[in-house]
Structures are given as C-alpha cells and as structure tokens.
C-alpha positions, 0 to 999 in steps of 0.5 A: 244824583242818586246822593241827592235823591236819597238825602230828600226822605230824611226832610219829613222825618225831620220835620216830623220830630220837630213838630213832636218836640214842640207838641212834648214842650208845649204840653209841658208848659200847658200842664205847668200853667194849669198847674199854677193857675187851678189853686188860683182859680179855686181861691176866686171861686171860693171867695165869691161863695155865701156863708155857708155855700163854701164846701157845697156844689161844684168846687171850680165854679161859681154858685152862691155869689156873694162876693161883697158881703165878704169883702165886707165882713173881711174889712169889717172883722175885728175891728178893721184889723184887715186894712191895717194888715194890708197897709203894714204890707205895703209899708214893708215890700215898698219900703223894702224893695226900694232901700233894696233896690238902690242899695243893690244897684249902687253895690253893683255898679261900684263891683263892675265899674270900679277896681279895687283890691277884693272886689272878686272876693266880696263878690263871691261873697255875695253870690254864695248868699244866694244860695244859702235858704232864707229861712236859715237867716231867720234865726240869727236875725232874730237873735240879733234884733233882740241883742238891739232890742228891736223886736216886736217894731217895724225895724225889725222887718224893714231893716233885714228886707232891705238886702238882696244878695240876688238883687246886687248880682242882678244889678252887677251883671246888667250895668257891665252890660248896659252902661258903657265905661266910654259914657262914665269917662266922658262924664268925668271929663265934663266934671261930674263927680261920681254920685252925678255920674251913677244917678243921672247917666248909670241909674237910668241905664239901668232902669230894666234891671232896677224894676226886676230886683223891685218886683222879685223884691216886693214880692218876695217881703209881701209874702214872707211869712216866717221872719215878721211871724218871729220878729213880732207880738204885737197885732198892729204891726204883723202883714197880712200873711201872718194875720190870714193865718192866725185867722185860720188857726182861729176856726174853732173860736168863731172865725168864719172860713171864708174870712181868710179865703177872701183876705187871701184873695185880696191880699193877690190884688197888689200884686197882680197890680204891680205885675201888671203894670211892670211886666214890659220893663221886667221882661226886658230886664230879664233879657236885656243881660243876656242878649247882651 
C-alpha cells in the first residue's frame, strides 16, 4: 500500500508537464501562423487603399478603401498587359503541372512495380536531384535552351517545368503502398495490357498523391521567377512574377506603387482557389503513405 500511495503524487506533475508542452507547442505554431499571415494581411490591406494613401494611417488596417479602382488600374495599365501575364502564368502552371504529374506517376509506378537492372540506381539519382537547389539548374538549362534556339519561347519555360524529382519520389512511395500487386496480377490475367492496367487501375488509386504533386508543381511554377527571367525577353511571354518585378523597378518612370501591390494580391487568388478546392485530396495524399 505504501508503494501505491507513494506513486500517486506523480500523476498531477505528469499532467502539468503535458499541459505545459501543449501550451508551448501551440504557442510556437501560433507564432508561425502569425508570421506567415501578417505579410498576406498587409498585402490585402495595402491593395485596398486609395491612390496617395499607401503610407498613411495604420499599416495593418483599412483606410481610404478603393480596391475596385485599383483593380481597374492594374487591368488597364500598359494596354492590359497584366491580363497577358496572368494568362501566361496559368499556361505555364497548368500545362507544366499536368504533364509533370503524369510523368511522375508513370515513373513512380514503374520504379515500384517493375524489376529491372539499375532500378535502385535510377531512383537514387532522382532522390539526389531533390537535394539540389533549383536555382543551380537555371544556368545549365539556359545554355541548353540556347543551344536548341528555344530561348524567349514558351517551350523554354514549359519543358523544364514538366520534370519533378520530388513528384517521382512521392508517386513511388504512394504506388507501393496503395496499389496492390494482386490487383495488377488479376488485371493481367484478364488480358489487360500494361498501359490499360496503369490508366484504368493504378492511376485512380494514386489520385490523392497525384493531386499533391499537381499542387506542389502548380505553386512552384506559378511562383518561379529565376527561370522565366533568364529565358524570356518579350513582355508578351512573361509570367506575372517577372512582370510585377518589372513594374516594381519602374517606380521612377511613373508606375504607381499601388500597381505591383494590387497585382501581387490578384496573383495570389488562383493559388488560394487551387488550395481550397483541392485541400482534402492534398491532405490525404500527404498522410496516406505514412499511415500504410
């Protein structure tokens, strides 16, 4: 009895330490959320201010609301070039992310379900390329595109965007955990070819991972600045990231400061729509492989 009675006081201390750890963890997560959201909130508030009132009043609260006029100015400035930049970004992001997702799914599926010589070596090379920072590929890609006379064309941005080493890695992990070998064997016994087996059976089972790869690649291409700034010279082919930076550098030439700020706010809307509409598939794709 003395042993039992002696061990009871430890329970409140243990509960107190658990509560303290939760408070610390939630506090750190809250600070990270505030650190992430404050710039976005400032961008939204600044985009709503009237001309000449950008630097007046409280920086993080509304004053002199004139968002509609700012949007009209952005869409009509310089012959409506901002709409062209948005269309270019949508083209690069949608085509690049779609092709990259399909290629990643095919490569990940092949590396998981087929045995061939050098399979692990190929996967190790792909995995190693994930660790290399993307800016290090910019200059070699520029020299390669210049060799084939593809600079200042849509292909100079689209072709590099169709490759995602991280997508191949994620699809291999997900295909190994979500596509049963028995199901593939049953399809082959029924006479289905490898292509039909992949597109009719494996691809639907890999849908959560494909959405995850698509979102990561879409956001990465949309926010990419270095590659298109090196490859493109014509304003009609620029994405919105490069175009906004050009506006920002032309303040001295008469470009109002609210134009790039409002343009940056408008350029975030497609990303928010993509995340909100696909978030449930994205979360499932991130966790399903780990649960397996």
